[in-house]
Structures are given as C-alpha cells and as structure tokens.
C-alpha positions in Angstrom: -5.1 19.0 -0.6 -4.5 15.5 -1.5 -4.9 15.5 -5.4 -2.3 17.0 -7.5 -3.1 20.4 -9.2 -0.5 22.0 -11.6 -1.7 25.3 -10.7 -1.2 25.2 -7.0 1.4 22.7 -6.4 4.2 23.6 -4.5 6.4 20.3 -3.9 7.0 21.5 -0.6 8.2 18.2 0.4 11.2 18.2 -2.1 14.4 20.1 -2.1 15.0 23.2 -4.4 16.4 21.3 -7.5 13.9 18.5 -7.5 11.1 21.1 -7.1 12.7 22.7 -10.2 12.5 19.6 -12.2 8.6 19.2 -11.4 7.7 22.7 -12.0 9.9 22.6 -15.4 8.2 19.7 -16.5 4.6 21.0 -15.7 5.6 24.3 -17.7 6.7 22.2 -20.5 3.4 20.5 -20.9 1.1 23.7 -20.2 3.2 25.7 -22.5 2.6 23.2 -25.5 -1.0 23.1 -24.5 -3.9 20.7 -25.1 -4.3 21.2 -28.6 -1.0 20.2 -29.4 -1.1 17.4 -27.1 -4.2 16.0 -28.6 -2.8 16.5 -32.1 0.3 14.6 -31.6 -1.8 11.8 -29.9 -4.0 11.4 -33.0 -1.0 11.8 -35.4 1.2 9.2 -33.3 4.0 11.7 -33.3 7.4 10.6 -31.8 8.2 12.8 -28.8 11.5 14.0 -29.8 10.9 17.5 -28.4 10.0 15.9 -25.0 13.3 14.1 -25.1 15.1 17.0 -26.1 13.7 18.9 -23.0 14.7 16.2 -20.9 18.2 16.1 -22.1 18.3 19.8 -21.9 17.4 20.0 -18.1 19.4 16.9 -17.4 16.2 15.3 -15.9 16.7 11.5 -16.4 20.4 12.3 -15.4 19.3 13.6 -12.3 16.6 11.4 -11.1 17.8 8.1 -12.4 21.5 8.2 -11.7 22.5 6.8 -8.3 24.7 9.2 -6.4 27.8 7.1 -6.6 28.0 7.5 -10.2 26.9 11.2 -10.8 30.3 12.7 -10.1 29.6 16.1 -11.4 26.0 16.5 -10.5 25.1 17.0 -6.8 21.5 16.6 -7.1 21.7 13.3 -8.9 20.3 10.2 -6.9 17.7 7.5 -7.1 15.1 9.0 -4.8 11.9 6.9 -4.8 9.8 9.9 -3.3 10.4 12.4 -6.1 10.3 9.7 -8.7 6.6 9.2 -7.6 6.1 12.8 -8.0 7.5 12.7 -11.7 5.2 9.7 -12.2 2.2 11.3 -11.4 3.0 14.5 -13.3 3.8 12.5 -16.6 0.6 10.4 -16.2 -1.3 13.5 -15.6 -0.4 14.9 -18.9 0.4 11.9 -21.4 0.9 8.2 -20.7 3.0 7.9 -23.9 5.8 10.4 -22.5 5.5 8.5 -19.0 6.3 5.3 -21.0 9.6 6.2 -22.2 10.5 7.2 -18.7 9.0 3.8 -17.3 11.0 1.5 -19.6 14.2 3.8 -19.0 13.9 2.8 -15.6 13.3 -0.8 -16.3 16.3 -0.6 -18.7 18.6 0.8 -16.1 17.6 -1.8 -13.3 19.9 -4.6 -14.6 22.8 -1.9 -15.1 22.7 -0.6 -11.6 22.1 -4.1 -10.0 25.0 -5.7 -12.0 28.6 -5.9 -11.0 29.9 -4.4 -14.4 31.5 -1.0 -13.1 32.6 0.0 -16.8 29.1 -0.2 -18.0 27.7 1.8 -15.1 30.1 4.6 -15.7 29.1 4.6 -19.3 25.6 4.5 -18.3 26.0 7.7 -16.2 27.5 9.5 -19.3 24.7 8.3 -21.5 22.3 9.5 -19.0 24.0 12.9 -19.1 24.1 13.0 -22.8 20.1 12.5 -22.8 19.8 8.8 -23.8 16.7 6.6 -23.1 17.0 2.9 -22.2 15.1 -0.3 -22.8 14.6 -3.6 -20.9 14.8 -6.5 -23.5 13.1 -9.3 -21.5 9.9 -10.5 -23.2 9.8 -12.6 -26.2 6.9 -13.3 -28.8 6.6 -16.6 -28.1 7.0 -16.8 -24.3 6.0 -13.3 -23.2 7.8 -12.6 -19.7 8.6 -16.3 -19.0 12.2 -16.3 -18.1 12.5 -19.8 -18.2 11.3 -20.0 -21.8 13.9 -17.4 -23.1 15.2 -18.2 -26.6 17.8 -15.5 -26.8 21.0 -17.4 -27.0 24.6 -16.1 -26.2 27.0 -18.5 -27.7 30.8 -18.4 -26.2 33.7 -18.0 -29.0 36.3 -18.0 -26.4 38.4 -15.3 -25.1 35.5 -13.3 -23.7 33.7 -13.0 -26.9 30.4 -14.4 -27.8 27.4 -13.9 -30.3 24.0 -13.2 -29.5 21.1 -14.6 -31.6 17.3 -14.4 -30.9 14.4 -12.0 -30.6 12.9 -9.8 -28.2 9.0 -8.5 -28.4 7.2 -5.6 -26.7 10.4 -3.7 -25.8 9.7 -0.1 -25.2 12.5 2.4 -26.3 14.2 -0.2 -28.2 14.2 2.2 -31.3 17.0 4.2 -30.1 18.1 3.4 -26.6 21.5 4.1 -25.4 21.5 0.7 -24.1 18.9 -2.1 -24.3 19.5 -4.5 -21.4 18.9 -7.9 -22.9 18.1 -11.1 -21.0 19.1 -14.4 -22.4 21.0 -17.8 -21.9 24.4 -18.8 -22.4 23.9 -21.6 -25.1 26.5 -24.0 -23.6 26.1 -23.6 -19.9 22.1 -22.9 -20.0 23.2 -19.8 -17.4 21.0 -16.7 -17.5 22.9 -13.5 -18.7 22.0 -9.8 -19.0 24.2 -8.2 -21.6 24.2 -4.8 -23.4 22.7 -4.1 -26.8 23.0 -1.1 -29.3 20.2 -0.4 -31.5 22.6 1.3 -33.8 24.7 -1.7 -34.4 24.5 -3.6 -37.8 23.5 -6.8 -36.3 20.8 -5.2 -34.5 17.5 -5.7 -36.5 14.6 -3.3 -35.5 11.8 -5.4 -37.0 8.8 -3.3 -36.1 6.7 -1.1 -33.8 4.2 -3.3 -32.5 1.8 -0.5 -31.3 -0.1 2.2 -33.1 1.0 4.9 -30.6 3.4 7.9 -30.1 5.8 5.8 -28.4 7.8 2.9 -29.9 7.2 -0.6 -28.7 9.6 -2.8 -30.4 10.4 -6.2 -31.9 14.0 -6.5 -32.4 16.0 -9.4 -33.3 19.9 -9.9 -32.7 21.6 -11.8 -35.6 25.4 -12.7 -34.8 25.5 -9.8 -32.8 29.0 -9.5 -31.3 29.2 -9.4 -27.5 32.3 -9.4 -25.1 32.7 -9.5 -21.3 32.7 -5.8 -21.1 29.1 -5.9 -22.3 27.8 -8.3 -19.8 26.1 -7.1 -16.6 25.5 -10.3 -14.7 25.1 -14.0 -15.1 23.6 -17.0 -13.4 21.4 -16.5 -10.4 22.3 -12.7 -10.4 20.8 -12.2 -13.8 17.7 -14.0 -12.8 17.4 -11.9 -9.5 18.1 -8.5 -11.6 15.3 -9.3 -13.9 12.6 -9.9 -11.2 14.2 -7.0 -8.8 14.1 -4.6 -11.8 10.5 -5.5 -12.1 10.0 -4.9 -8.4 11.4 -1.3 -8.9 9.4 -0.6 -12.2 5.9 -1.9 -11.4 5.5 0.7 -8.5 5.4 3.4 -11.2 2.3 1.9 -12.7 0.1 2.9 -9.7 1.4 6.4 -9.7 1.0 6.9 -13.5 -2.8 5.9 -13.0 -3.1 8.3 -10.1 -2.0 11.0 -12.6 -4.3 10.0 -15.4 -7.3 9.6 -13.1 -6.7 13.0 -11.6 -6.6 15.1 -14.8 -9.6 13.1 -15.9 -11.6 13.9 -12.9 -11.0 17.7 -13.1 -12.1 17.6 -16.7 -15.3 15.5 -16.1 -16.2 17.4 -13.2 -15.8 20.7 -14.9 -18.2 19.3 -17.9 -20.9 18.2 -15.7 -20.8 21.2 -13.3 -21.6 23.5 -16.5 -24.1 21.3 -18.0 -27.8 22.0 -17.6 -30.3 19.1 -18.4 -34.0 19.0 -17.9 -33.8 22.3 -16.1 -31.2 21.5 -13.4 -27.4 21.2 -13.5 -26.2 17.9 -14.1 -24.3 17.9 -10.6 -27.7 18.3 -8.9 -28.7 14.6 -9.8 -28.3 12.2 -6.9 -26.8 9.3 -9.0 -24.4 11.7 -10.4 -23.2 12.9 -7.0 -22.8 9.5 -6.0 -20.5 8.5 -9.0 -18.5 11.5 -8.5 -18.0 11.1 -4.7 -17.1 7.3 -5.5 -14.6 8.6 -8.1 -13.1 11.1 -5.8 -12.9 8.6 -2.9 -11.3 5.9 -4.7 -8.7 8.3 -6.2 -7.9 9.9 -2.9 -7.6 6.1 -1.4 -5.0 5.2 -4.5 -2.9 8.3 -3.6 -3.0 7.6 0.3 -2.2 4.0 -0.1 0.6 4.7 -2.5 2.2 7.7 -0.3 2.5 5.1 2.5 3.5 2.0 0.4 6.5 4.4 -1.0 7.5 4.7 2.8 7.8 1.0 2.9 9.7 0.7 -0.1 12.4 3.5 0.9 12.7 1.8 4.3 13.2 -1.7 2.8 16.3 -3.8 3.9 17.2 -7.4 3.9 15.5 -7.7 7.4 12.3 -5.9 6.2 10.8 -7.0 3.0 7.3 -6.0 3.5 7.6 -4.0 0.3 7.0 -7.1 -1.6 3.5 -7.0 -0.9 2.8 -3.4 -1.0 4.5 -2.7 -4.3 2.4 -5.4 -6.4 -0.5 -4.0 -4.7 0.3 -0.4 -6.2 1.0 -2.2 -9.4 -2.3 -4.3 -9.4 -4.8 -2.9 -6.9 -4.2 0.9 -7.5 -4.2 0.5 -11.4 -7.4 -1.5 -11.4 -9.0 1.2 -9.2 -7.8 3.7 -11.8 -10.0 1.7 -14.3 -13.1 2.1 -11.9 -12.5 5.9 -11.5 -12.3 6.5 -15.3 -15.5 4.2 -15.7 -17.4 6.3 -12.9 -16.4 9.5 -14.6 -17.3 8.0 -18.0 -20.9 7.5 -16.6 -21.2 11.1 -15.7 -19.8 12.6 -18.8 -21.1 10.0 -21.2 -20.6 10.7 -25.0 -18.3 13.5 -24.2 -15.7 11.0 -23.2 -15.3 10.1 -27.0 -14.7 13.6 -28.2 -11.4 14.2 -30.0 -10.7 17.5 -28.0 -10.7 15.9 -24.5 -8.0 14.6 -22.3 -10.5 12.1 -21.5 -10.4 10.6 -24.6 -6.6 9.8 -24.0 -7.3 8.7 -20.5 -10.2 6.1 -21.3 -7.6 4.3 -23.7 -4.4 4.6 -21.8 -5.8 3.6 -18.3 -6.7 0.1 -19.6 -2.9 -0.5 -20.2 -1.7 0.0 -16.6 -3.1 -3.0 -15.1 -1.5 -5.1 -17.9 2.1 -4.1 -17.7 5.0 -5.5 -15.6 2.8 -8.7 -15.1 -0.8 -9.2 -15.4 -3.3 -8.7 -12.6 -3.2 -12.6 -12.4 0.5 -12.8 -12.0 0.8 -10.1 -9.5 -2.3 -11.8 -7.3 -0.4 -15.0 -7.4 2.4 -13.3 -5.7 0.4 -11.4 -3.1 -1.2 -14.6 -2.2 2.0 -15.9 -1.1 2.1 -13.4 1.8 -1.4 -14.3 2.9 -0.8 -16.6 5.7 2.1 -14.8 7.5 0.1 -11.7 7.2 -2.9 -13.0 9.1 -1.4 -15.6 11.3 2.2 -15.1 11.9 3.1 -11.3 12.5 6.6 -10.2 13.3 7.9 -6.9 15.2 9.1 -4.0 13.3 10.1 -0.3 14.1 7.4 2.1 13.0 8.0 3.3 9.3 8.1 7.1 9.3 7.1 9.4 6.3 10.1 9.2 4.0 10.1 12.8 2.1 13.8 13.1 2.6 16.3 13.4 0.0 18.2 10.1 0.1 19.5 7.8 -2.5 17.5 4.5 -2.3 20.4 2.1 -2.9 19.0 -0.9 -1.3 16.8 -1.1 -4.6 19.9 -2.1 -6.4 20.9 -4.8 -3.8 17.6 -6.5 -3.0 19.2 -10.0 -2.8 17.8 -13.2 -4.2 14.0 -13.4 -5.2 13.2 -16.5 -3.1 11.6 -17.2 0.3 8.7 -15.0 0.0 6.4 -17.2 2.1 8.9 -16.6 5.0 8.3 -12.6 5.0 6.7 -11.5 8.0 4.5 -8.4 8.4 3.4 -6.3 11.4 0.3 -7.1 13.1 -2.6 -5.4 11.1 -4.7 -5.0 14.2 -2.1 -2.2 15.3 -3.6 -0.1 12.8 -7.2 -1.1 12.8 -7.6 -0.9 16.7 -6.6 2.7 16.7 -9.7 3.8 15.0 -13.2 3.6 16.2 -15.5 4.8 13.4 -18.6 3.2 12.2 -17.6 2.2 8.8 -14.3 1.1 9.8 -15.6 -1.1 12.6 -18.2 -2.9 9.9 -14.8 -3.5 7.9 -13.2 -5.0 10.9 -16.0 -7.5 11.2 -15.6 -8.3 7.6 -12.1 -8.9 8.4 -12.7 -11.1 11.1 -15.0 -13.3 9.0 -12.2 -13.6 6.5 -9.6 -14.6 9.1 -12.0 -17.2 10.9 -12.5 -18.6 7.2 -8.8 -18.8 6.6 -8.4 -20.5 9.9 -11.3 -23.0 10.1 -12.1 -23.7 6.4 -8.7 -23.2 4.9 -8.6 -23.9 1.2 -7.7 -27.4 0.2 -5.2 -28.5 -2.1 -7.3 -28.3 -5.2 -8.7 -24.7 -4.3 -5.1 -23.7 -3.7 -4.2 -24.5 -7.3 -7.4 -23.0 -8.7 -6.5 -19.5 -9.9 -10.1 -18.6 -10.5 -10.9 -19.2 -6.9 -7.8 -17.6 -5.6 -8.2 -14.5 -7.6 -11.3 -13.4 -5.2 -9.8 -14.6 -2.1 -6.9 -12.5 -2.9 -8.9 -9.4 -3.5 -10.3 -10.0 -0.1 -7.0 -10.1 1.5 -5.8 -7.2 -0.6 -8.5 -4.8 0.7 -7.3 -5.8 4.3 -3.8 -4.5 3.6 -5.1 -1.6 1.5 -7.2 -0.4 4.3 -4.3 -0.9 6.7 -1.7 1.5 5.1 -4.6 4.1 4.6 -5.3 4.0 8.2 -1.6 4.6 8.9 -1.6 7.4 6.7 -4.8 8.8 8.2 -2.7 8.9 11.6 0.3 10.6 9.9 -1.7 13.2 8.1 -4.7 13.8 10.2 -7.0 14.1 7.3 -10.8 14.4 8.2 -12.5 11.2 9.7 -15.2 12.1 7.1 -12.7 11.2 4.1 -11.6 7.9 6.2 -15.3 6.8 6.6 -16.2 7.6 3.0 -13.3 5.5 1.7 -14.2 2.4 3.8 -17.8 3.0 2.6 -16.5 2.2 -0.6 -14.2 -0.8 0.7 -17.1 -2.4 2.5 -19.2 -2.5 -0.7 -16.2 -3.9 -2.4 -15.5 -6.3 0.2 -19.1 -7.6 0.0 -18.9 -7.7 -3.9 -15.7 -10.0 -3.8 -17.2 -12.2 -0.9 -20.4 -12.8 -3.1 -18.1 -13.8 -6.0 -16.2 -16.2 -4.0 -19.3 -17.5 -2.6 -20.6 -18.2 -6.2 -17.2 -20.1 -7.3 -18.1 -23.9 -8.1 -15.4 -25.1 -5.8 -16.5 -23.1 -2.9 -17.5 -25.3 0.1 -20.7 -24.8 2.2 -18.6 -23.8 5.0 -16.8 -21.1 3.0 -20.0 -20.1 1.4 -21.5 -19.5 5.2 -18.3 -17.4 5.8 -18.8 -15.4 2.7 -22.4 -14.7 3.5 -21.4 -13.2 6.8 -18.9 -11.0 5.2 -21.6 -9.4 2.9 -22.2 -6.1 4.8 -23.8 -2.8 4.3 -22.0 0.5 5.1 -23.4 3.0 7.6 -25.3 5.7 5.6 -24.7 9.2 6.7 -26.3 11.7 4.4 -24.5 14.6 6.1 -20.9 13.1 5.9 -21.8 12.5 2.2 -23.0 16.1 1.6 -19.8 17.4 3.2 -17.5 15.1 1.2 -19.5 16.6 -2.1 -19.2 20.1 -1.0 -15.6 20.3 0.6 -13.9 17.4 -1.4 -15.6 17.2 -5.1 -17.3 20.5 -5.6 -14.3 22.1 -4.2 -12.4 20.9 -7.5 -14.8 22.5 -9.9 -12.8 25.0 -12.2 -9.6 25.0 -10.2 -7.7 23.2 -13.2 -8.1 23.1 -17.0 -5.1 22.4 -19.1 -3.7 25.5 -21.3 -5.1 25.4 -24.8 
C-alpha cells in the first residue's frame, strides 16, 4: 500500500527504535483524539503537551542529533528516511505540530553546519533536555532577502559584540533553546550566524504574527550581548549555511503535504461513500469517481516522487548534486499538487469541508501554507530553471542510485559546500528511465517531451524571455513534469507497482502538460515558432475505461472505511 494508514503502518523499512518513535507518535495523536485536536485548533492552544511528549520520549534528540554529538543515545542520527516518515505522520495529524518540528530543523541547520564545537555540544544537550529551535533569517522589510539583512552585529573588541535589529516570521522564537540568527558585522559587512536566547533581557519578543496554535514571532535584539562563543559561522560560510539549511528544510514541506492530503482523502472518501443523493450513492456518480481517482493518483505520484527524491538526497556528494533539482521540486511541485488534491476532494464533499468537526477544515486551511514557506513557488521555480539546459542537452554519467532505507547518518547535509555553480550541475540522461517503459500514456508523454526539447533547441527563449518570470514559470512547469515523471518511472521499476497506476499517473501528467503548454502559448511574449511547438505539445491521454475501473475498485474504493481518527 502506497498511502500511510495509522491502523496498519508497520514501518518495516526502519529499525526497532525508529519504529517505536513512529508508533508512539501515532498513539499520542490517536489517544488525544479528533475532538481534542479540533478543540485545540479552534482555541489556538499552544501545544505544550506535545512538546512534553517529545521530551519524554527523546524524539527530537534521537531524530535530529548527528551521531557524532549523541554520546549516550545509540539510536541518534540525522537519517533523512525516517525524518520523512515523521514529517508525514505530523502532517497527517496537525500541521501546527509539524511546524514546531520543521522550524527546529531549520534552526539546527546553521549549528550543525557551523564550526563552533562548543555550541554543537550545547545543542546536543538542549535537544536531550527537550528544547525546540528557531531559524532567525527573515525580516519584516526584506523577507528572506539575505542581501538586505539589517540585523547588525557591532564589534566591541576582545571577542565581544552587541546585536541590534529585528526578525520577522520566525517560528518557535518564543521559547527556542537557541534562535540561530543571521546578520551582518556592522564594520566589515561580513555575514554572520550567531545564537540568541529568548530568555535574555535584551531579547524583545514583540508579537505572534499569526492566529494559530503555533508561535511565529517578531522579535528584536536591542544591545544584545554576543561573544565569539555564540558565533556559528561568518562570511561566505554563514551565507552558505543559510541556503544549505533551506536545502535541508524545504524537503520536509512536500512530506507534510502528503500527510495532510492522505488524512483528507480518507475522510472525504468515507463521507462520499456513505452519502445517498437522488436515489444513488455519491460514489456512483461518474464525475465523483473522476475527482477521487484524480485525487488518489496525484497523491500517489506525490509520494512516489518524494520517496525516490529522498534516495538522491541521501546519496548526494560533492560529485553528485542532483538533489538540488529534486529537493525544490519536493518543496514546490509536491506542495502545489497537495493543493490540487485538496481542491479535488473539496469538490466531492462540498459544504462538509467547512464543518468544524472535520479534519478537512484544518487541511483546507493548512495546505495553502506549504507552497509559500521556505521560498515561494516563484523563487523555487527560478532555481529549477537553472538546471534545464544541462538536464536536456548535457547529461553526465552517474552510478545507479539505490533505495536508501538504511539506518545511516546523512552527514553530507552539513557539509554541502558553497552554494554556487548550479548551472554546471549535470544529471543522468532522462531517456534511460523513459525508454524502459512501453505503455500508451507514457509514450504519449514522451512525444510531449520531444516537442519541448525541440522547442528549447530550435526556438530557445531569447534574452528578454529569459528575464520574464511570467513566461519562465510555465516553461519551468513543463520541465518540472519531465523530471517528475522520470523519478516516478524509476520508482516503478524499483517497487514493481502495477502498470495501471503508472498509466493513470501519466494520464494526469499528459493533461497537466497540455494545460501548461496552452498557458505558455497564450503568453504575450511567446513567438510564433514557440506557439507552434506548444500546440504540438497538447495531447489527449489514452482512454481506457477498464483501467480506470480497476484503479477505482482496487486503489480508491479499497480505502473506504479503513481509517477514521479516534474521537
């Protein structure tokens, strides 16, 4: 079974200690129940009981401490595969609880990536003591624009400084053990990451900028004392720590979206399957079946892609940086697909989606946030487009990437190197995956890819188009679909799931490709030659009623009543 189900999940791919973490977390939420979950959501209750549970079971200490710094916890390591599982579970139950985990990961990034061993040892102890962490990067006037940071660290001599400035939209900054704060040396203009403590008198917690269970702070440092012992990194290293931390953290967003959508699908299907309208069950209406099949298919594709992307993330090295394409796709493409899934389910359950006793009410609100965190869709698309030329026209040779479920500590994530030279990164030839499949819809999608590649070769975007983000967004969407399909096909060969599911996924992808081609066609700056290619990209998937019915019966209706959250 591809989708997570708390009732049947065994986590066979994990070791015993990791399985216990997952099952205890499921039990925590199920024991509290949906009534308490929804009450806390509506009342905006801070989740101290959840933080107590994490501390009692040493969950953050185990999952987020690199092995080197966990002297008395043999199960501690930074293991991306089990981090993905934990993301999915937290997203499945409550995104606010996921958020405190997510921003702790971001806050830990500059610490583990820095060269201050004293702070690392201190951080390991803070994790053991049950603390959360925060990532003080963005500012009210500049957002996450690192160049524009106004946080100033002024040298006083003898390794002492004072920090002055404000940060905005910083999760956990109300009670983090350390707030990893990004700023500039006021004399040298060098970038710097340093540790701030919310309990200090010179740390002003201005406000919670959201009306939510979580705390997303505006804070200000006013003559805040800093010493060399508080500094994690300076100069280029601080800059790289900021961006490399986001490389790590953004991967979590897609997994949270998968969790949210999975719970919403169970609830929406259960509602529709037990509702009779005009003398027949709602799930007997053809348009409802299409909506639910599309929702399931998109969600399955989200998870299959993200699982395969995790393999590349764990196998990354200075010589293999392909993860820098797949990570922003998990952040951007998967979270946007999550919005699509929720919209499809909402069209099925209609007004029920607004009702206060449903999980869906939370999902419909929370799913909108994920494409907008850790860089907007536009920012991540601008990054993805940097890889397009080499992806299509300059492939490299790489060893096969295996499934990475092994219990290892992914130390490369804290030694990613300098965040430049993206245009030089190579990828393996995408034809290697696509040519291994001979199925009707996959073959139609290959024709669409060929038209895109020919357009890029013979009607390459000119200088003005290359600067026009409105134009590039849809070109990037087309490119993204190619890489998305490639990793799903690789997963197909690894997991041997049915050709029916692969064909149904590509049924959706052909339609999406056609839609984006039409939108690119309609842009004012698109040339006639490019428009001709766009028209050739518009295709209709192969209609196979028998395949659709099999997906409906074996994949969608098979989920009916298999999960409902404990009340």
